[in-house]
VEXDREN-2710 file (C-alpha; in Angstrom, 1 decimal):
% VEXDREN-2710
k/r/px/py/pz
1/MET/18.3/-13.5/-4.6
2/THR/15.1/-12.2/-3.1
3/ARG/11.9/-14.1/-4.1
4/ALA/9.5/-11.2/-3.7
5/THR/9.7/-7.6/-3.0
6/SER/6.9/-6.0/-1.2
7/LEU/5.8/-2.4/-0.9
8/LEU/3.6/-0.6/1.5
9/LEU/1.5/2.3/0.5
10/ALA/0.1/3.0/3.9
11/ALA/-3.6/3.9/3.8
12/ALA/-2.6/1.6/1.1
13/PHE/0.0/-0.9/2.2
14/ILE/2.0/-3.2/0.0
15/THR/3.4/-6.3/1.6
16/ALA/4.6/-9.7/0.6
17/CYS/3.0/-13.0/1.1
18/GLY/4.6/-15.6/3.3
19/GLU/5.4/-15.9/7.0
20/THR/6.6/-12.7/8.5
21/ARG/7.7/-11.4/11.9
22/ALA/7.5/-8.0/13.4
23/PRO/10.2/-5.6/12.1
24/ALA/11.9/-5.3/15.5
25/ASP/12.5/-9.1/15.6
26/VAL/14.1/-9.3/12.2
27/ALA/17.8/-9.6/11.6
28/VAL/17.8/-10.2/7.9
29/PRO/19.6/-7.4/6.0
30/VAL/17.6/-5.4/3.4
31/ASP/19.1/-5.7/-0.1
32/SER/19.5/-2.2/-1.5
33/ALA/18.8/-3.3/-5.1
34/GLU/15.5/-4.9/-4.0
35/LEU/14.6/-1.9/-1.9
36/SER/15.2/0.3/-5.0
37/ARG/12.9/-1.9/-7.1
38/ALA/10.2/-1.6/-4.4
39/ARG/10.5/2.2/-4.3
40/THR/10.3/2.4/-8.1
41/ALA/7.3/0.2/-8.2
42/ALA/5.6/2.3/-5.5
43/ASP/6.4/5.5/-7.3
44/GLN/5.1/4.2/-10.6
45/LEU/1.9/2.6/-9.2
46/GLY/1.1/5.7/-7.1
47/SER/1.5/8.0/-10.0
48/ASP/-0.5/5.7/-12.3
49/LEU/-3.4/5.3/-9.8
50/VAL/-3.7/9.1/-9.1
51/THR/-3.7/9.9/-12.8
52/MET/-6.4/7.2/-13.4
53/LEU/-8.6/8.3/-10.5
54/THR/-8.4/12.0/-11.0
55/GLY/-9.2/11.5/-14.7
56/GLU/-12.2/9.3/-13.9
57/LEU/-13.5/11.7/-11.2
58/LYS/-13.4/14.5/-13.8
59/ARG/-15.2/12.4/-16.4
60/GLY/-17.8/10.7/-14.3
61/GLY/-17.6/11.7/-10.7
62/PRO/-17.2/9.4/-7.7
63/SER/-19.5/6.7/-8.9
64/ALA/-17.4/6.2/-12.0
65/ALA/-14.2/6.3/-10.0
66/ILE/-15.3/3.3/-7.9
67/ALA/-14.7/1.1/-11.0
68/VAL/-11.2/2.4/-11.2
69/CYS/-10.5/1.6/-7.6
70/SER/-12.2/-1.8/-7.5
71/ASP/-11.2/-3.1/-11.0
72/SER/-8.6/-1.1/-12.9
73/ALA/-6.4/-0.4/-9.9
74/GLN/-6.3/-4.1/-9.1
75/VAL/-5.2/-4.9/-12.7
76/ARG/-2.5/-2.2/-12.5
77/THR/-1.4/-3.5/-9.1
78/ALA/-1.3/-7.1/-10.3
79/ARG/1.1/-6.1/-13.2
80/HIS/3.9/-5.9/-10.6
81/GLN/3.6/-9.5/-9.7
82/SER/5.0/-10.6/-13.0
83/SER/8.3/-9.0/-11.9
84/GLY/8.2/-10.6/-8.4
85/ILE/6.6/-7.7/-6.5
86/MET/3.5/-8.3/-4.5
87/VAL/1.6/-5.2/-3.9
88/ARG/-1.1/-4.6/-1.2
89/ARG/-3.0/-1.5/-0.4
90/VAL/-4.4/-1.6/3.1
91/GLY/-5.8/1.0/5.5
92/THR/-7.7/1.8/8.6
93/ARG/-11.0/2.1/6.8
94/VAL/-11.1/-0.5/4.1
95/ARG/-13.8/-0.9/1.5
96/ASN/-12.6/-4.4/0.4
97/ALA/-12.1/-7.0/3.1
98/GLU/-9.1/-8.3/1.2
99/ASN/-7.4/-5.1/2.1
100/THR/-7.7/-5.6/5.8
101/PRO/-4.2/-5.1/7.4
102/ASP/-2.3/-8.0/8.9
103/SER/-0.7/-7.5/12.3
104/ILE/2.5/-6.0/11.0
105/GLU/0.5/-3.6/8.8
106/SER/-1.8/-2.7/11.7
107/THR/1.2/-1.8/13.9
108/LEU/2.7/0.4/11.1
109/LEU/-0.7/2.1/10.5
110/ASP/-0.8/2.9/14.2
111/ALA/2.7/4.3/14.0
112/PHE/1.7/6.4/11.0
113/ALA/-1.4/7.7/12.8
114/ALA/0.7/8.6/15.9
115/ALA/3.2/10.5/13.6
116/ILE/0.3/12.4/12.1
117/ALA/-1.2/13.2/15.5
118/ALA/2.2/14.5/16.7
119/ASN/2.8/16.4/13.4
120/ARG/5.9/14.3/12.7
121/PRO/7.0/13.1/9.3
122/MET/6.0/9.5/8.4
123/PRO/9.2/7.8/7.2
124/ASP/9.0/4.9/4.8
125/THR/9.7/1.5/6.5
126/ALA/11.8/-1.3/5.0
127/PHE/12.8/-4.6/6.5
128/ALA/13.5/-8.1/5.3
129/THR/12.3/-11.5/6.6
130/ARG/12.5/-15.1/5.6
131/ASP/9.4/-16.9/4.4
132/ALA/8.4/-20.4/5.3
133/ASN/10.8/-21.7/2.6
134/GLY/13.7/-19.7/3.9
135/GLN/13.6/-17.2/1.0
136/VAL/14.4/-13.6/1.8
137/VAL/11.4/-11.3/1.4
138/THR/12.0/-7.5/1.3
139/HIS/9.1/-5.4/2.7
140/TYR/8.7/-1.8/1.8
141/MET/5.9/0.3/3.3
142/ARG/5.0/3.9/2.6
143/ALA/2.2/6.0/3.9
144/ILE/-0.2/7.5/1.4
145/ARG/-1.7/10.7/2.6
146/ILE/-5.4/11.1/1.8
147/GLN/-5.9/13.8/-0.7
148/GLU/-9.0/16.0/-1.1
149/PHE/-10.3/14.0/-4.1
150/CYS/-10.0/10.7/-2.1
151/LEU/-12.6/11.9/0.4
152/ALA/-15.4/11.6/-2.2
153/CYS/-15.3/7.8/-1.4
154/HIS/-13.0/7.5/1.6
155/GLY/-14.3/10.4/3.7
156/PRO/-16.8/10.4/6.6
157/ALA/-19.9/8.4/5.7
158/ASP/-22.2/11.4/6.0
159/SER/-20.2/13.3/3.3
160/ILE/-20.4/10.4/0.7
161/SER/-23.1/10.7/-1.8
162/ALA/-25.6/7.9/-2.2
163/GLY/-24.5/7.3/-5.8
END
């Protein structure tokens, strides 16, 4: 049985804790049931966060939405841990140092950026590793495309309001 399932939402990545190796070096098979759990969690969390953020942006603008990203989104993300899913959201321009990508996440962010530059689709990435205790850890990573409403906080510095 897999100890933890991890997801990647790429501008927001989700990945598991524990020792990992680069996907090309991994020979551990991905369990389809665990992969399905990871995809479902990513779908639910993504939908939940977009609904929360767009609602808060309409009610109070970007300064009010910051609380959703920094607090409420963390609470929603942590809810998945109770079912064995560790969620991380990382990106190339992080606001929170805890969301700094590790080496695997950085490699995948680079691959996603190359796909965007070449106008190619960005496929989800899944692989399995063993942690330091020998437990299988399923990793699922998905790119999140920045939407227009995201740019109020995550756009170019000169376009972000002081508030």
